[in-house]
Backbone as CSV, one residue per row, in Angstrom:
resi,resn,N_x,N_y,N_z,CA_x,CA_y,CA_z,C_x,C_y,C_z
1,MET,-84.142,66.400,-77.550,-82.968,65.698,-78.127,-81.723,65.942,-77.649
2,GLY,-80.926,66.929,-77.804,-79.770,67.206,-77.192,-79.152,68.409,-77.900
3,LYS,-78.019,68.909,-77.196,-77.592,70.135,-77.668,-77.196,69.932,-79.133
4,ASN,-77.315,70.999,-79.888,-76.535,70.941,-81.242,-75.321,71.233,-81.185
5,PHE,-74.602,70.777,-82.377,-73.213,70.831,-82.370,-72.626,72.460,-82.274
6,ASP,-73.160,73.309,-82.701,-72.603,74.568,-82.506,-72.548,74.955,-81.240
7,CYS,-73.526,74.645,-79.993,-73.752,74.874,-78.762,-72.515,74.306,-77.967
8,VAL,-72.130,72.824,-78.335,-71.316,71.990,-77.744,-69.872,72.860,-78.209
9,LEU,-69.384,73.105,-79.255,-68.211,73.630,-79.806,-67.948,75.004,-78.892
10,ALA,-69.143,75.933,-78.853,-69.048,76.815,-77.938,-68.797,77.002,-76.639
11,GLU,-69.292,75.559,-76.015,-69.177,75.387,-74.586,-67.432,75.036,-74.322
12,ARG,-67.036,74.402,-75.254,-65.880,73.892,-75.305,-64.683,75.129,-75.667
13,ARG,-64.951,75.822,-76.269,-64.205,76.915,-76.393,-64.064,77.783,-75.359
14,SER,-65.250,78.165,-74.763,-65.161,78.694,-73.176,-64.525,78.191,-72.332
15,ALA,-64.704,76.857,-72.180,-63.911,76.247,-71.191,-62.389,76.012,-71.543
16,LYS,-62.099,76.272,-72.387,-60.447,76.377,-72.691,-60.235,77.775,-72.481
17,ALA,-61.102,78.901,-72.715,-60.597,80.099,-72.414,-60.844,80.437,-70.813
18,LEU,-61.943,80.031,-70.257,-61.827,79.961,-68.739,-60.528,79.112,-67.913
19,GLY,-60.046,78.078,-68.510,-59.046,77.358,-67.762,-59.626,75.939,-67.423
20,PRO,-59.189,75.362,-66.603,-59.814,74.024,-66.003,-60.728,74.079,-65.491
21,ASP,-61.632,73.277,-65.532,-62.702,73.206,-64.717,-62.744,73.018,-63.294
22,PRO,-63.090,74.013,-62.632,-62.701,74.099,-60.992,-63.585,72.915,-60.205
23,ASN,-64.690,72.369,-60.916,-65.181,71.530,-60.215,-64.849,69.874,-60.827
24,ARG,-63.778,69.793,-61.386,-63.178,68.484,-61.740,-61.973,68.423,-61.023
25,ASN,-61.691,67.084,-60.750,-60.457,66.861,-59.896,-59.453,66.940,-60.855
26,PRO,-58.462,67.728,-60.323,-57.178,67.975,-61.160,-56.524,66.790,-61.499
27,VAL,-56.260,65.645,-60.266,-55.285,64.542,-60.564,-56.180,63.598,-61.612
28,GLU,-57.561,63.598,-61.599,-58.054,62.813,-62.690,-57.965,63.625,-64.043
29,THR,-57.924,64.862,-63.957,-57.446,65.439,-65.424,-55.943,65.071,-65.910
30,LEU,-55.225,65.101,-64.945,-53.897,64.669,-65.165,-53.716,63.269,-65.609
31,ASP,-54.296,62.239,-65.044,-54.571,61.084,-65.327,-54.932,60.720,-66.730
32,ARG,-55.822,61.390,-67.067,-56.391,61.300,-68.636,-55.421,61.862,-69.549
33,THR,-54.730,62.757,-69.206,-53.710,63.344,-70.156,-52.604,62.511,-70.151
34,ILE,-52.029,61.829,-69.098,-50.933,61.051,-69.328,-51.485,59.655,-70.099
35,GLU,-52.379,59.206,-69.602,-53.107,57.945,-70.363,-53.209,58.051,-71.732
36,THR,-53.675,59.455,-72.363,-53.739,59.607,-73.724,-52.446,59.733,-74.517
37,LYS,-51.190,60.388,-73.507,-50.038,60.494,-74.052,-49.200,59.136,-74.246
38,GLY,-49.493,58.239,-73.390,-49.073,56.817,-73.273,-49.346,55.983,-74.174
39,LYS,-50.695,56.133,-74.765,-51.153,55.636,-76.078,-50.779,56.016,-77.034
40,ILE,-50.472,57.041,-77.262,-49.744,57.856,-78.273,-48.353,57.242,-78.404
41,MET,-47.532,57.345,-77.448,-46.024,56.655,-77.361,-46.180,55.109,-77.748
42,LYS,-46.911,54.377,-77.151,-47.259,53.236,-77.404,-47.445,52.951,-79.119
43,THR,-48.391,53.706,-79.531,-48.596,53.803,-81.065,-46.982,54.048,-81.906
44,ASN,-46.532,54.900,-81.332,-45.319,55.425,-82.173,-44.198,54.420,-82.162
45,HIS,-44.023,53.586,-80.852,-43.003,52.478,-80.586,-43.691,51.536,-81.573
46,LYS,-44.842,51.065,-81.714,-45.375,49.880,-82.833,-45.086,50.380,-84.150
47,LEU,-45.335,51.853,-84.422,-45.258,52.068,-85.965,-43.538,51.945,-86.081
48,ILE,-42.360,52.491,-85.186,-41.219,52.639,-85.472,-40.781,51.092,-85.442
49,LEU,-41.075,49.971,-84.599,-40.577,48.864,-85.004,-41.081,48.105,-86.279
50,ALA,-42.314,48.650,-86.508,-42.948,47.886,-87.855,-41.889,48.403,-88.936
51,VAL,-41.731,49.611,-89.079,-40.726,50.079,-90.103,-39.581,49.524,-90.004
52,LEU,-38.964,49.526,-88.812,-37.380,48.701,-88.840,-37.449,47.028,-89.213
53,ALA,-38.454,46.760,-88.904,-38.803,45.288,-89.265,-39.021,44.951,-90.933
54,GLY,-39.529,45.962,-91.275,-39.880,46.004,-92.853,-38.515,46.170,-93.510
55,ALA,-37.557,47.243,-92.979,-36.314,47.659,-93.726,-35.552,46.314,-93.626
56,VAL,-35.751,45.568,-92.228,-34.521,44.480,-92.254,-35.048,43.388,-93.061
57,ILE,-36.282,43.085,-93.342,-36.828,42.102,-94.378,-36.359,42.409,-95.716
58,GLY,-36.767,43.786,-96.101,-36.306,44.196,-97.171,-34.801,43.990,-97.796
59,ILE,-34.046,44.398,-96.832,-32.627,44.292,-97.190,-32.372,42.704,-96.978
60,ALA,-32.773,41.971,-96.037,-32.303,40.286,-96.420,-33.037,39.668,-97.456
61,GLY,-34.108,40.153,-98.035,-34.784,39.770,-99.205,-33.839,40.132,-100.299
62,ALA,-33.519,41.268,-100.476,-32.430,41.910,-101.494,-31.142,41.161,-101.806
63,ARG,-30.475,40.815,-100.429,-29.367,40.105,-100.562,-29.501,38.828,-100.992
64,ALA,-30.756,37.840,-100.584,-31.148,36.775,-100.970,-31.190,36.612,-102.603
65,ILE,-31.765,37.486,-103.263,-32.146,37.676,-104.487,-30.818,37.682,-105.411
66,HIS,-29.807,38.676,-104.750,-28.498,38.974,-105.386,-27.362,38.180,-104.956
67,ALA,-27.523,37.037,-104.168,-26.471,36.503,-103.687,-26.265,35.121,-104.675
68,ARG,-24.882,34.979,-104.773,-24.370,33.906,-105.695,-23.800,33.036,-105.045
69,PRO,-24.038,31.663,-105.552,-23.428,30.587,-104.799,-22.006,30.757,-104.872
70,ALA,-21.248,30.258,-103.538,-19.935,30.584,-103.632,-19.060,29.571,-104.569
71,ALA,-18.371,30.337,-105.529,-17.731,29.683,-106.579,-16.580,28.871,-106.032
72,VAL,-16.273,27.440,-106.550,-15.124,26.739,-106.222,-14.115,27.077,-107.117
73,LEU,-12.887,27.384,-106.394,-11.939,27.867,-107.227,-11.028,26.786,-107.531
74,PRO,-10.031,26.820,-108.548,-9.449,25.988,-109.080,-8.263,25.691,-108.185
75,GLY,-7.773,24.262,-108.369,-6.592,23.802,-107.350,-5.508,23.706,-108.549
76,TYR,-4.260,23.954,-107.844,-3.011,23.643,-108.909,-2.197,23.034,-108.103
77,VAL,-1.446,22.082,-108.940,-0.357,21.259,-108.291,0.937,21.982,-108.824
78,VAL,1.682,22.282,-108.105,2.953,23.127,-108.561,4.275,22.259,-108.221
79,ALA,5.173,22.001,-108.882,6.255,21.314,-109.094,7.462,21.767,-109.414
80,GLU,8.496,21.937,-108.620,9.726,22.343,-108.947,10.733,21.002,-109.226
81,VAL,11.140,20.816,-110.311,11.731,19.548,-110.270,13.434,19.684,-111.086
82,ASP,14.347,18.763,-110.017,15.763,18.671,-110.748,15.909,17.334,-111.024
83,VAL,16.006,17.024,-112.428,16.114,15.604,-112.827,17.346,15.419,-112.648
84,THR,17.567,13.904,-111.886,18.879,13.453,-111.604,19.133,12.387,-112.381
85,ASP,18.406,11.629,-112.882,18.112,10.421,-113.906,17.373,10.637,-114.982
86,PRO,17.954,11.322,-116.194,16.915,11.173,-117.178,16.229,10.220,-117.654
87,ALA,16.895,9.005,-117.977,16.085,7.939,-118.368,15.208,7.351,-117.852
88,THR,15.502,7.694,-116.432,14.160,6.943,-115.144,13.060,7.774,-115.371
89,PHE,13.415,9.060,-115.196,12.567,10.184,-115.283,11.716,10.067,-116.367
90,GLN,12.026,9.648,-117.449,11.261,9.921,-118.682,10.238,8.646,-118.489
91,LYS,10.483,7.538,-117.973,9.307,6.534,-117.553,8.393,7.432,-116.685
92,TYR,8.483,7.897,-115.880,7.687,8.930,-114.927,6.892,9.884,-115.941
93,ALA,7.517,10.781,-116.634,7.126,11.677,-117.772,6.058,10.881,-118.409
94,ASP,6.345,9.790,-119.070,5.364,9.016,-120.179,4.035,8.497,-119.135
95,LYS,4.002,8.441,-118.002,3.105,7.582,-117.370,2.109,8.780,-116.642
96,ALA,2.523,9.978,-116.274,2.028,10.840,-115.347,0.734,11.492,-116.064
97,PRO,0.812,11.855,-117.443,-0.251,12.501,-118.181,-1.478,11.788,-117.983
98,GLY,-1.350,10.525,-118.279,-2.801,9.509,-118.315,-3.476,9.695,-116.679
99,THR,-2.622,9.666,-115.702,-2.988,9.796,-114.301,-3.823,11.252,-113.955
100,ILE,-3.177,12.115,-114.902,-3.593,13.306,-114.686,-4.948,13.724,-115.256
101,ALA,-5.083,13.210,-116.613,-6.191,13.553,-117.237,-7.563,12.400,-116.736
102,ALA,-7.044,11.307,-116.205,-8.280,10.457,-115.717,-8.616,11.371,-114.283
103,SER,-8.050,12.196,-113.808,-8.485,12.724,-112.324,-8.883,14.139,-112.895
104,GLY,-9.044,14.368,-114.269,-9.743,15.747,-114.671,-8.553,16.868,-114.653
105,GLY,-7.458,16.587,-114.609,-6.710,17.909,-114.418,-5.870,17.936,-116.026
106,HIS,-5.151,19.178,-116.210,-4.145,19.271,-117.384,-3.518,20.056,-116.877
107,TYR,-2.148,20.030,-117.803,-0.862,20.726,-117.869,-1.466,22.332,-118.222
108,VAL,-0.727,23.229,-117.272,-0.668,24.503,-117.763,0.778,24.891,-117.977
109,ILE,1.944,24.225,-117.363,3.031,24.711,-117.735,3.657,23.227,-117.171
110,ARG,4.394,22.777,-118.364,5.250,21.430,-118.399,6.628,21.621,-118.680
111,GLY,7.418,22.156,-117.862,8.877,22.433,-118.268,8.989,23.654,-119.120
112,GLY,9.570,23.617,-120.290,9.665,24.467,-121.482,10.914,25.828,-120.855
113,LYS,11.064,26.567,-121.681,11.980,27.716,-121.457,11.609,28.503,-120.247
114,SER,12.441,28.970,-119.593,12.075,29.845,-118.434,13.519,31.065,-118.439
115,GLU,12.983,32.216,-117.991,13.850,33.231,-118.117,13.930,33.953,-116.647
116,SER,15.167,33.762,-116.166,15.209,34.498,-114.664,15.034,35.881,-114.715
117,VAL,14.135,36.521,-114.111,14.210,37.774,-113.709,14.511,38.128,-112.170
118,GLU,14.442,37.270,-111.336,15.156,37.682,-109.858,15.659,36.136,-109.527
119,GLY,16.430,35.926,-109.026,16.936,34.999,-108.241,17.409,33.616,-109.345
120,GLU,17.483,32.460,-108.806,18.064,31.295,-109.425,16.722,30.728,-110.217
121,PRO,16.518,30.424,-111.360,15.139,29.546,-111.635,15.091,28.140,-111.403
122,PRO,14.289,27.482,-111.444,14.133,26.261,-111.235,14.538,25.319,-112.404
123,LYS,15.090,24.213,-112.327,15.627,23.215,-113.385,14.405,23.220,-114.341
124,ARG,13.322,22.545,-113.438,12.110,22.166,-114.614,10.944,22.730,-113.569
125,PHE,9.913,23.444,-113.988,8.854,23.914,-113.282,7.444,23.163,-114.088
126,VAL,6.603,22.661,-113.119,5.359,22.211,-113.753,4.227,22.521,-112.829
127,VAL,3.202,23.198,-113.541,1.733,23.439,-113.173,0.780,22.683,-113.839
128,ILE,-0.136,21.966,-112.717,-1.287,21.031,-113.329,-2.603,21.917,-112.758
129,GLN,-3.335,22.050,-113.678,-4.696,22.788,-113.108,-5.866,21.527,-112.759
130,PHE,-6.722,21.609,-111.909,-7.571,20.799,-111.612,-8.917,21.782,-111.253
131,ASP,-10.035,21.244,-111.316,-11.202,21.979,-110.901,-11.306,22.399,-109.491
132,SER,-10.640,21.857,-108.447,-10.649,22.402,-107.040,-9.489,21.903,-106.394
133,VAL,-9.154,22.353,-105.451,-8.043,21.764,-104.388,-8.334,20.281,-104.241
134,GLU,-9.623,20.114,-103.898,-9.724,18.822,-103.445,-9.685,17.601,-104.672
135,LYS,-10.045,18.087,-105.717,-9.680,17.232,-107.017,-8.195,16.931,-107.074
136,ALA,-7.157,18.055,-106.913,-5.897,17.918,-107.010,-5.468,16.913,-105.854
137,LYS,-5.828,17.277,-104.344,-5.701,16.259,-103.579,-5.955,14.907,-103.860
138,ALA,-7.283,14.699,-104.472,-7.337,13.458,-104.852,-6.591,12.774,-106.040
139,TRP,-5.940,13.570,-107.033,-5.373,12.899,-107.846,-3.940,12.515,-107.347
140,GLU,-3.502,13.359,-106.251,-1.949,13.191,-105.525,-2.020,11.872,-104.896
141,ASP,-3.344,11.704,-104.460,-3.420,10.302,-103.576,-4.146,9.073,-104.171
142,SER,-4.337,9.385,-105.507,-4.953,8.341,-106.415,-4.177,7.184,-106.414
143,PRO,-4.524,5.891,-106.596,-3.637,4.496,-106.843,-2.752,4.690,-108.018
144,ALA,-3.309,5.008,-108.970,-2.562,5.141,-110.270,-1.353,6.090,-110.131
145,TYR,-1.514,7.214,-109.371,-0.379,8.330,-109.159,0.618,7.670,-108.190
146,VAL,-0.076,7.147,-107.071,0.679,6.614,-105.819,1.767,5.510,-106.620
147,ALA,1.285,4.919,-107.636,1.980,3.762,-108.199,3.455,4.033,-108.819
148,ILE,3.074,5.724,-109.470,4.270,6.045,-110.206,5.338,6.977,-109.452
149,LYS,4.973,7.236,-108.310,5.784,8.491,-107.509,7.112,8.124,-107.383
150,PRO,7.280,6.546,-107.030,8.667,6.055,-106.511,9.632,6.385,-107.678
151,ILE,8.818,6.270,-108.919,9.874,6.585,-110.032,10.307,8.123,-110.167
152,ARG,9.740,9.029,-109.839,10.114,10.284,-109.580,11.010,10.733,-108.179
153,HIS,10.701,9.908,-107.652,11.546,10.144,-106.093,12.912,9.738,-106.557
154,SER,13.158,8.274,-107.229,14.221,7.999,-107.423,14.960,8.581,-108.554
155,SER,14.368,9.562,-109.381,15.082,10.222,-110.489,15.276,11.549,-110.455
156,ALA,14.687,12.206,-109.444,14.382,13.664,-109.365,14.586,14.427,-108.125
157,LYS,14.842,15.519,-107.680,14.662,16.027,-106.357,13.518,17.173,-106.682
158,SER,12.431,17.119,-105.925,11.389,17.987,-106.319,10.736,18.390,-105.126
159,ARG,10.039,19.520,-105.145,8.933,20.268,-104.406,7.867,20.235,-104.761
160,VAL,6.813,19.713,-104.078,5.374,19.484,-104.911,4.465,20.192,-103.842
161,PHE,3.461,21.096,-104.216,2.601,21.782,-103.463,1.139,21.932,-104.296
162,ILE,0.396,22.074,-103.404,-1.103,22.452,-103.789,-1.638,23.688,-103.579
163,ILE,-1.956,24.623,-104.412,-2.561,25.780,-104.317,-3.545,26.052,-104.807
164,GLU,-4.439,26.983,-103.961,-5.841,27.156,-104.368,-5.601,28.516,-105.355
165,GLY,-6.160,28.472,-106.618,-6.378,29.503,-107.419,-7.213,30.830,-107.289
166,ALA,-6.996,31.814,-107.920,-7.573,33.147,-107.684,-8.996,32.990,-107.852
167,GLY,-9.508,32.460,-109.060,-10.742,32.470,-109.680,-11.046,33.491,-110.538
168,GLN,-12.406,33.789,-111.003,-12.547,34.986,-112.091,-12.321,36.399,-111.437
169,GLN,-11.677,37.212,-112.068,-11.567,38.543,-111.297,-12.182,39.549,-111.911
């Protein structure tokens, strides 16, 4: 049959105690050692790559789960107005709210009392809120509002600009 397990084990122990086998080619022994270590190194590299890939996939998945769609920030039309012809300006003031509401906007500030903290306050200040800057621009360029702008231009000096809001904090 063959050698039993105890005999094989005893031979291996004695071979280790005696050192390398003088009948075996030392280059062949070294090649086997390098080949074995190379396989271990390749296995370690594969394991490290697999762990890193798993970590990257896990992080990407967590971000995707917790990602929120980008919020659309409100758009504000801000106007500083100095009325020079109150009777003509009143015609503009009567027509403007209808164009604003039709475009989904509403007044946040419309004239009112103001108190100067620093510098000279504007004569009249208006802030109109829309759902987005794009909607504010669409109102500014709408045919209904373009039709009444000349009334404001002829009855007041004004600075008008559109600002993106800050959103929820």
